[in-house]
C-alpha positions in Angstrom: -38.2 216.1 -70.7 -36.2 215.4 -73.8 -38.2 215.5 -77.0 -37.4 211.8 -77.9 -38.4 210.4 -74.5 -41.5 208.1 -74.4 -44.5 209.5 -72.7 -44.8 208.4 -69.1 -47.8 206.3 -68.0 -49.9 207.4 -65.0 -49.4 205.3 -61.9 -51.7 202.3 -61.5 -54.5 202.5 -58.9 -53.7 201.0 -55.5 -55.8 197.9 -56.1 -53.8 196.9 -59.1 -50.6 196.3 -57.0 -50.2 192.7 -55.6 -48.3 193.7 -52.5 -51.2 195.8 -51.3 -53.5 192.7 -51.3 -50.8 190.7 -49.6 -50.8 193.3 -46.7 -54.6 193.6 -46.6 -55.3 189.8 -46.8 -53.8 189.0 -43.4 -56.0 191.2 -41.3 -59.0 190.5 -43.4 -58.6 186.7 -42.8 -58.3 187.4 -39.1 -61.5 189.5 -39.0 -63.4 186.8 -40.9 -62.1 184.0 -38.6 -63.1 186.0 -35.5 -66.6 186.6 -36.8 -66.9 182.9 -37.6 -65.6 182.0 -34.1 -68.1 184.4 -32.5 -71.0 182.9 -34.4 -70.0 179.4 -33.4 -69.6 180.5 -29.8 -73.1 182.1 -29.8 -74.9 179.2 -31.4 -73.2 176.5 -29.4 -73.1 178.1 -26.0 -73.0 175.7 -23.1 -75.9 175.6 -20.7 -75.6 176.9 -17.2 -74.9 174.4 -14.4 -78.0 173.9 -12.3 -78.1 174.6 -8.6 -78.5 170.9 -7.7 -75.8 169.5 -10.0 -73.8 168.4 -7.0 -76.4 165.7 -6.4 -75.5 164.0 -9.6 -71.9 164.0 -8.6 -72.7 162.4 -5.3 -74.6 159.6 -7.1 -71.7 159.0 -9.5 -69.4 158.8 -6.5 -71.7 156.2 -4.9 -71.7 154.2 -8.1 -67.9 154.3 -8.3 -67.6 153.1 -4.7 -69.9 150.1 -5.5 -67.9 149.3 -8.6 -64.6 149.4 -6.6 -66.1 147.1 -3.9 -67.0 144.6 -6.6 -63.6 144.8 -8.4 -61.8 141.9 -6.7 -64.8 139.5 -7.5 -64.9 140.7 -11.1 -61.1 140.2 -11.5 -61.3 136.7 -10.0 -64.2 135.7 -12.2 -62.5 137.0 -15.3 -59.3 135.2 -14.4 -61.1 131.9 -13.8 -62.9 132.2 -17.2 -59.7 133.0 -19.1 -58.5 130.0 -21.1 -54.9 129.1 -20.7 -52.5 128.1 -23.5 -52.4 124.4 -22.5 -56.2 123.7 -22.6 
């Protein structure tokens, strides 16, 4: 080194560089998000389907069939009760 050169500074520690935090922040956010997702999944787990769940489906099907059978009567009733523009 020349005698009139300023003394060199020691390099800064790694945590003082902004680009290091930019590189570390992406994976850190992903890890935190995955832990949050795992907690949500564990706390709000769906219940298991019971062995006789198909019976409820059969009852819903019967109710829908009854509703479809009444559909023409309901439409006629609603049509008759609908006021027209000339009344």
